[in-house]
LUMMAR-163373 format. One record per residue (C-alpha): residue in three letters; x, y, z. Coordinates in Angstrom, 2 decimals, decimal comma, always signed. Each point is the difference from the previous one (the first is absolute). Example, Ala and Ser with C-alpha at 12.3 -4.5 7.8 and 13.67 -1.06 7.14 Angstrom:
REM LUMMAR-163373
@rest: ALA c1: +12,30 c2: -4,50 c3: +7,80
@rest: SER c1: +1,37 c2: +3,44 c3: -0,66
REM end
This chain:
REM LUMMAR-163373
@rest: MET c1: +0,00 c2: +0,00 c3: +0,00
@rest: SER c1: +1,39 c2: +3,39 c3: -1,00
@rest: VAL c1: +0,69 c2: +2,76 c3: +2,51
@rest: LEU c1: -2,28 c2: +2,34 c3: -1,99
@rest: LYS c1: -2,97 c2: -2,33 c3: +0,42
@rest: VAL c1: +0,73 c2: -0,37 c3: +3,69
@rest: VAL c1: +0,21 c2: +3,76 c3: +0,51
@rest: LEU c1: -3,32 c2: +0,41 c3: -1,83
@rest: LEU c1: -1,63 c2: -2,64 c3: +2,20
@rest: GLY c1: +1,53 c2: +1,61 c3: +3,11
@rest: VAL c1: -1,42 c2: +3,38 c3: -0,95
@rest: ILE c1: -3,43 c2: -1,56 c3: -0,59
@rest: GLN c1: +0,19 c2: -1,79 c3: +3,35
@rest: GLY c1: +1,00 c2: +3,14 c3: +1,88
@rest: LEU c1: -2,61 c2: +2,23 c3: -1,61
@rest: THR c1: -2,94 c2: -2,39 c3: +0,19
@rest: GLU c1: +0,68 c2: -1,32 c3: +3,50
@rest: PHE c1: -1,18 c2: +3,29 c3: +1,45
@rest: ILE c1: -2,00 c2: +1,67 c3: -2,78
@rest: PRO c1: -3,36 c2: -1,87 c3: +0,18
@rest: VAL c1: +0,13 c2: -1,89 c3: -3,29
@rest: SER c1: +1,36 c2: -3,44 c3: +1,10
@rest: SER c1: +3,70 c2: -0,86 c3: -0,14
@rest: SER c1: -0,61 c2: -3,74 c3: -0,37
@rest: GLY c1: -2,40 c2: +0,54 c3: -2,87
@rest: HIS c1: +2,35 c2: +2,33 c3: -1,84
@rest: LEU c1: +2,97 c2: -2,34 c3: +0,51
@rest: VAL c1: -1,96 c2: -2,94 c3: -1,43
@rest: LEU c1: -1,06 c2: +2,03 c3: -3,03
@rest: ALA c1: +3,43 c2: +1,60 c3: -0,47
@rest: SER c1: +1,74 c2: -3,38 c3: +0,22
@rest: ARG c1: -2,31 c2: -1,33 c3: -2,70
@rest: LEU c1: +0,69 c2: +2,99 c3: -2,26
@rest: LEU c1: +3,76 c2: -0,31 c3: +0,57
@rest: ASN c1: -0,18 c2: -3,74 c3: -0,75
@rest: ILE c1: +1,18 c2: -0,97 c3: +3,48
@rest: LYS c1: -1,50 c2: -3,40 c3: +0,75
@rest: GLU c1: +0,72 c2: +0,05 c3: +3,70
@rest: LEU c1: +1,55 c2: +2,65 c3: +2,21
@rest: PRO c1: +2,85 c2: -1,49 c3: +2,09
@rest: MET c1: -1,00 c2: -0,23 c3: +3,64
@rest: TYR c1: +3,13 c2: +1,77 c3: +1,25
@rest: LEU c1: -0,68 c2: +2,92 c3: -2,34
@rest: ASN c1: -3,59 c2: +0,29 c3: +1,16
@rest: LEU c1: +1,18 c2: +0,00 c3: +3,62
@rest: LEU c1: +2,67 c2: +2,62 c3: -0,63
@rest: MET c1: -2,43 c2: +2,31 c3: -1,80
@rest: HIS c1: -2,40 c2: -0,31 c3: +2,92
@rest: THR c1: +2,91 c2: +0,75 c3: +2,32
@rest: GLY c1: +0,53 c2: +3,17 c3: -2,03
@rest: THR c1: -3,58 c2: +1,11 c3: +0,63
@rest: LEU c1: +0,43 c2: -0,87 c3: +3,69
@rest: LEU c1: +3,05 c2: +2,28 c3: +0,16
@rest: ALA c1: -1,98 c2: +2,72 c3: -1,80
@rest: VAL c1: -2,89 c2: +0,04 c3: +2,46
@rest: CYS c1: +2,34 c2: -0,24 c3: +3,00
@rest: PHE c1: +1,97 c2: +2,99 c3: -1,33
@rest: TYR c1: -3,12 c2: +2,08 c3: -0,63
@rest: LEU c1: -1,59 c2: -0,82 c3: +3,37
@rest: ARG c1: +3,26 c2: +0,00 c3: +1,96
@rest: ARG c1: -1,18 c2: +2,73 c3: +2,38
@rest: ASP c1: -3,32 c2: -1,72 c3: +0,64
@rest: ILE c1: +1,71 c2: -3,34 c3: +0,57
@rest: TYR c1: +2,53 c2: +1,58 c3: +2,36
@rest: LYS c1: -2,80 c2: +1,68 c3: +1,93
@rest: ILE c1: -1,97 c2: -3,26 c3: +0,34
@rest: ILE c1: +3,10 c2: -1,82 c3: +1,27
@rest: LYS c1: +1,15 c2: +2,83 c3: +2,28
@rest: GLU c1: -3,43 c2: +0,45 c3: +1,58
@rest: ARG c1: -0,64 c2: -3,75 c3: +0,03
@rest: ASN c1: -3,40 c2: +0,72 c3: -1,49
@rest: ALA c1: -1,77 c2: -3,23 c3: +0,90
@rest: ARG c1: -3,28 c2: +1,18 c3: -1,54
@rest: ILE c1: +1,44 c2: +0,47 c3: -3,50
@rest: ILE c1: +1,92 c2: -3,28 c3: +0,26
@rest: LEU c1: -3,22 c2: -1,79 c3: +1,04
@rest: LEU c1: -1,92 c2: +1,52 c3: -2,92
@rest: LEU c1: +2,73 c2: -0,97 c3: -2,47
@rest: THR c1: +0,07 c2: -3,53 c3: +1,44
@rest: ALA c1: -3,78 c2: -0,32 c3: -0,31
@rest: ALA c1: +0,07 c2: +1,31 c3: -3,58
@rest: THR c1: +2,86 c2: -2,33 c3: -0,98
@rest: THR c1: -1,49 c2: -3,20 c3: +1,43
@rest: PRO c1: -2,71 c2: -0,69 c3: -2,64
@rest: ALA c1: +2,52 c2: +0,19 c3: -2,86
@rest: VAL c1: +2,43 c2: -2,30 c3: +1,82
@rest: ILE c1: -2,71 c2: -2,60 c3: +0,60
@rest: ALA c1: -1,32 c2: +0,24 c3: -3,55
@rest: GLY c1: +3,49 c2: -0,05 c3: -1,53
@rest: VAL c1: +0,97 c2: -3,19 c3: +1,83
@rest: ALA c1: -3,33 c2: -1,84 c3: -0,13
@rest: LEU c1: -0,94 c2: +0,93 c3: -3,57
@rest: LYS c1: +3,45 c2: +0,25 c3: -1,60
@rest: LYS c1: -0,75 c2: -2,41 c3: -2,87
@rest: PHE c1: -3,37 c2: +1,61 c3: -0,64
@rest: PHE c1: +1,58 c2: +3,42 c3: -0,48
@rest: GLU c1: +2,97 c2: -1,29 c3: -2,01
@rest: GLN c1: -2,18 c2: -1,44 c3: -2,78
@rest: PHE c1: -1,08 c2: +3,48 c3: -1,09
@rest: PHE c1: +3,54 c2: +1,30 c3: -0,58
@rest: SER c1: +0,22 c2: -2,00 c3: -3,24
@rest: GLU c1: -3,38 c2: +1,22 c3: -1,28
@rest: PRO c1: +0,30 c2: +3,47 c3: -1,60
@rest: SER c1: -3,74 c2: +0,10 c3: -0,69
@rest: MET c1: -0,81 c2: -0,44 c3: +3,70
@rest: VAL c1: +2,63 c2: +2,59 c3: +0,93
@rest: LEU c1: -1,77 c2: +2,47 c3: -2,29
@rest: VAL c1: -3,39 c2: -0,83 c3: +1,55
@rest: PHE c1: +1,43 c2: +0,54 c3: +3,48
@rest: LEU c1: +1,52 c2: +3,28 c3: -1,19
@rest: ALA c1: -3,51 c2: +1,22 c3: -0,80
@rest: GLY c1: -0,88 c2: -1,11 c3: +3,51
@rest: THR c1: +2,64 c2: +2,38 c3: +1,33
@rest: GLY c1: -1,71 c2: +2,82 c3: -1,89
@rest: ALA c1: -3,31 c2: -0,94 c3: +1,60
@rest: ILE c1: +1,56 c2: -0,12 c3: +3,49
@rest: LEU c1: +1,49 c2: +3,47 c3: -0,48
@rest: ILE c1: -3,36 c2: +1,40 c3: -1,09
@rest: ILE c1: -1,78 c2: -1,56 c3: +2,98
@rest: GLY c1: +2,68 c2: +1,42 c3: +2,30
@rest: GLU c1: -0,67 c2: +3,48 c3: -1,34
@rest: LEU c1: -3,79 c2: -0,28 c3: +0,17
@rest: ALA c1: -0,18 c2: -1,54 c3: +3,47
@rest: GLY c1: +1,18 c2: +1,41 c3: +3,31
@rest: LYS c1: +0,15 c2: +3,54 c3: +1,35
@rest: LYS c1: +3,81 c2: +0,27 c3: -0,30
@rest: THR c1: +0,30 c2: +2,19 c3: +3,06
@rest: LYS c1: +1,88 c2: -2,22 c3: +2,46
@rest: GLY c1: +3,68 c2: -0,16 c3: +0,75
@rest: LEU c1: +2,13 c2: -2,99 c3: +0,92
@rest: ASP c1: -0,81 c2: +0,62 c3: +3,66
@rest: ALA c1: -3,66 c2: -0,95 c3: -0,64
@rest: LEU c1: +0,83 c2: -3,38 c3: -1,56
@rest: ASN c1: -1,13 c2: -2,99 c3: +2,08
@rest: ILE c1: +0,56 c2: -3,76 c3: -0,10
@rest: LYS c1: -3,18 c2: -0,61 c3: -2,02
@rest: ASN c1: +1,17 c2: +2,48 c3: -2,64
@rest: ALA c1: +3,48 c2: -1,53 c3: -0,02
@rest: LEU c1: -1,38 c2: -3,51 c3: -0,53
@rest: PHE c1: -2,14 c2: +1,25 c3: -2,88
@rest: ILE c1: +3,04 c2: +1,60 c3: -1,60
@rest: GLY c1: +1,86 c2: -3,26 c3: +0,59
@rest: VAL c1: -2,69 c2: -2,06 c3: -1,76
@rest: MET c1: +0,25 c2: +2,32 c3: -3,00
@rest: GLN c1: +3,77 c2: -0,45 c3: +0,04
@rest: ALA c1: -0,52 c2: -3,76 c3: -0,06
@rest: VAL c1: -2,26 c2: +0,35 c3: -3,06
@rest: ALA c1: +2,80 c2: +1,97 c3: -1,65
@rest: ILE c1: +2,19 c2: -3,11 c3: -0,11
@rest: LEU c1: -1,86 c2: -0,63 c3: -3,25
@rest: PRO c1: +2,09 c2: +1,37 c3: -2,90
@rest: GLY c1: -1,71 c2: +3,07 c3: -1,36
@rest: ILE c1: -1,56 c2: +1,05 c3: +3,31
@rest: SER c1: +2,07 c2: +2,87 c3: +1,34
@rest: ARG c1: +1,20 c2: -0,41 c3: +3,59
@rest: SER c1: +0,41 c2: +3,73 c3: +0,49
@rest: GLY c1: -3,29 c2: +0,75 c3: -1,77
@rest: SER c1: -1,93 c2: -2,56 c3: +2,02
@rest: THR c1: +1,40 c2: +1,03 c3: +3,37
@rest: MET c1: -0,32 c2: +3,73 c3: -0,67
@rest: SER c1: -3,58 c2: -0,46 c3: -1,20
@rest: ALA c1: -0,80 c2: -2,10 c3: +3,07
@rest: GLY c1: +1,45 c2: +2,76 c3: +2,15
@rest: MET c1: -2,15 c2: +2,62 c3: -1,73
@rest: ILE c1: -3,11 c2: -2,20 c3: +0,32
@rest: SER c1: +0,84 c2: -0,11 c3: +3,72
@rest: GLY c1: -0,15 c2: +3,80 c3: +0,02
@rest: MET c1: +3,68 c2: +0,88 c3: -0,29
@rest: LYS c1: +1,32 c2: +2,95 c3: -1,99
@rest: ARG c1: +1,77 c2: -0,99 c3: -3,23
@rest: GLU c1: +3,40 c2: +1,11 c3: +1,26
@rest: GLU c1: -0,43 c2: -1,85 c3: +3,32
@rest: ALA c1: -1,26 c2: -3,13 c3: -1,74
@rest: ALA c1: +3,00 c2: +0,13 c3: -2,33
@rest: LYS c1: +2,46 c2: +0,38 c3: +2,87
@rest: PHE c1: -1,49 c2: -3,00 c3: +1,82
@rest: SER c1: +0,09 c2: -1,99 c3: -3,24
@rest: PHE c1: +3,69 c2: +0,80 c3: -0,45
@rest: LEU c1: +0,79 c2: -0,94 c3: +3,60
@rest: LEU c1: -1,96 c2: -3,21 c3: -0,51
@rest: SER c1: +2,12 c2: -0,87 c3: -3,04
@rest: ILE c1: +3,11 c2: -0,32 c3: +2,19
@rest: PRO c1: -0,92 c2: -3,18 c3: +1,94
@rest: ILE c1: -1,71 c2: -1,62 c3: -2,98
@rest: ILE c1: +2,89 c2: +0,58 c3: -2,43
@rest: LEU c1: +2,57 c2: -0,97 c3: +2,64
@rest: GLY c1: -1,95 c2: -3,12 c3: +0,99
@rest: THR c1: -0,58 c2: -1,09 c3: -3,59
@rest: THR c1: +3,67 c2: +0,49 c3: -0,87
@rest: VAL c1: +1,20 c2: -2,03 c3: +2,98
@rest: PHE c1: -2,61 c2: -2,72 c3: -0,60
@rest: GLU c1: +0,82 c2: -0,37 c3: -3,71
@rest: MET c1: +3,78 c2: +0,21 c3: +0,45
@rest: LYS c1: +0,30 c2: -3,71 c3: +0,81
@rest: ASP c1: -1,25 c2: -0,87 c3: -3,51
@rest: ALA c1: +2,17 c2: +2,52 c3: -1,83
@rest: SER c1: +2,52 c2: -1,23 c3: -2,55
@rest: PHE c1: +2,91 c2: +2,33 c3: -0,67
@rest: GLY c1: +0,16 c2: -0,52 c3: -3,73
@rest: ASN c1: +3,43 c2: -0,44 c3: -1,56
@rest: GLY c1: +1,98 c2: +1,15 c3: +3,00
@rest: LEU c1: +1,08 c2: +2,99 c3: +2,01
@rest: ARG c1: +0,86 c2: +2,19 c3: -3,00
@rest: GLU c1: -3,54 c2: -0,26 c3: -1,37
@rest: VAL c1: -1,52 c2: +0,73 c3: +3,39
@rest: VAL c1: +2,20 c2: +3,06 c3: +0,52
@rest: ILE c1: -0,46 c2: +1,50 c3: -3,47
@rest: ILE c1: -3,53 c2: -1,05 c3: -0,92
@rest: GLY c1: -1,41 c2: -0,06 c3: +3,51
@rest: GLY c1: +1,74 c2: +3,23 c3: +0,95
@rest: ALA c1: -1,44 c2: +1,77 c3: -3,04
@rest: GLY c1: -3,50 c2: -1,14 c3: +0,91
@rest: LEU c1: +0,39 c2: +1,01 c3: +3,64
@rest: VAL c1: +1,35 c2: +3,49 c3: -0,76
@rest: ALA c1: -2,63 c2: +0,63 c3: -2,70
@rest: SER c1: -2,89 c2: -1,08 c3: +2,23
@rest: ALA c1: +1,32 c2: +1,97 c3: +2,99
@rest: ALA c1: +0,49 c2: +3,23 c3: -1,95
@rest: SER c1: -3,33 c2: -0,22 c3: -1,82
@rest: GLY c1: -1,70 c2: -0,98 c3: +3,27
@rest: VAL c1: +1,13 c2: +3,19 c3: +1,74
@rest: PHE c1: -1,19 c2: +2,00 c3: -3,01
@rest: ALA c1: -3,37 c2: -1,81 c3: -0,02
@rest: ILE c1: -0,70 c2: +0,63 c3: +3,69
@rest: THR c1: +1,02 c2: +3,66 c3: -0,25
@rest: PHE c1: -2,10 c2: +0,48 c3: -3,14
@rest: LEU c1: -3,07 c2: -1,71 c3: +1,45
@rest: MET c1: +0,09 c2: +1,88 c3: +3,29
@rest: ARG c1: +0,17 c2: +3,32 c3: -1,84
@rest: ILE c1: -2,85 c2: -0,97 c3: -2,33
@rest: ILE c1: -2,46 c2: -1,24 c3: +2,61
@rest: ARG c1: +0,25 c2: +3,16 c3: +2,10
@rest: THR c1: -2,05 c2: +1,78 c3: -2,65
@rest: ARG c1: -1,44 c2: -2,72 c3: -2,28
@rest: ASN c1: -1,85 c2: -3,31 c3: +0,18
@rest: PHE c1: +0,68 c2: -3,54 c3: -1,24
@rest: TYR c1: -2,37 c2: +0,08 c3: -2,97
@rest: PRO c1: +2,77 c2: +0,47 c3: -2,62
@rest: PHE c1: +1,72 c2: -3,17 c3: +1,26
@rest: ALA c1: -3,33 c2: -1,85 c3: -0,11
@rest: VAL c1: -0,56 c2: +1,11 c3: -3,60
@rest: TYR c1: +3,54 c2: -1,10 c3: -0,91
@rest: CYS c1: -0,52 c2: -3,48 c3: +1,49
@rest: ILE c1: -3,35 c2: -0,53 c3: -1,70
@rest: ALA c1: +1,24 c2: +1,36 c3: -3,34
@rest: LEU c1: +3,15 c2: -2,17 c3: +0,06
@rest: SER c1: -2,12 c2: -3,01 c3: +0,90
@rest: ALA c1: -2,42 c2: +0,62 c3: -2,87
@rest: MET c1: +2,78 c2: +0,58 c3: -2,55
@rest: GLY c1: +1,90 c2: -3,04 c3: +1,18
@rest: LEU c1: -3,01 c2: -2,31 c3: -0,13
@rest: LEU c1: -0,86 c2: +1,36 c3: -3,46
@rest: GLY c1: +3,56 c2: -0,66 c3: -1,15
@rest: LEU c1: -0,09 c2: -3,56 c3: +1,31
@rest: SER c1: -3,32 c2: -0,67 c3: -1,71
@rest: LEU c1: +1,39 c2: +1,16 c3: -3,36
@rest: ARG c1: +3,08 c2: -2,25 c3: +0,11
REM end
């Protein structure tokens, strides 16, 4: 696999992990367009590590504050919101995996992301801050994160929409979604590491993997910064339209093949 392709995939991973348009869905579709039959596990893990570094860098002050103050409430909420995805990921691993090789289903799920974003905008008062979030809300957000294991369903879109449905402001829902990505990305990376094959050796891992990690980290920081600026004054409807339009065009293209 060429470094150029890896950088492109890393950029896609970093941008779509946080912008609510589904990173898994875009990676499946991009891999098909780039004629990549299967993304090496180590590369996938390193690109996710890049997005983990991006969100940790962006939220470094918030993370430091939580640790310094030993904020048990936020930790409890993050634990509650992480649990459904952990249970679903372990118990239904094979069920979810079957969809990653089905571009048509990925496109259908992508339209589902658009619908989730629209519902998130239409429902909820969007007046609450993170301090008003309770365990019930956190579990609901966690269930939506579990649904987002499906390729094409955006994790950030689902969790932010669930936060807004629970009454949170867009910016607060986004911040909680980004914080929530830390344990889930870290846990998934550690869990999948045991099955990772390191390709043709250390040189490939350093060059190819390093390119993917740097690309996903840099684009991840850009994506978070961009999204947080946008949602202070605008809504998620443009992202919903994008997801539905891409789904429709993709399904049309598949039907004409």
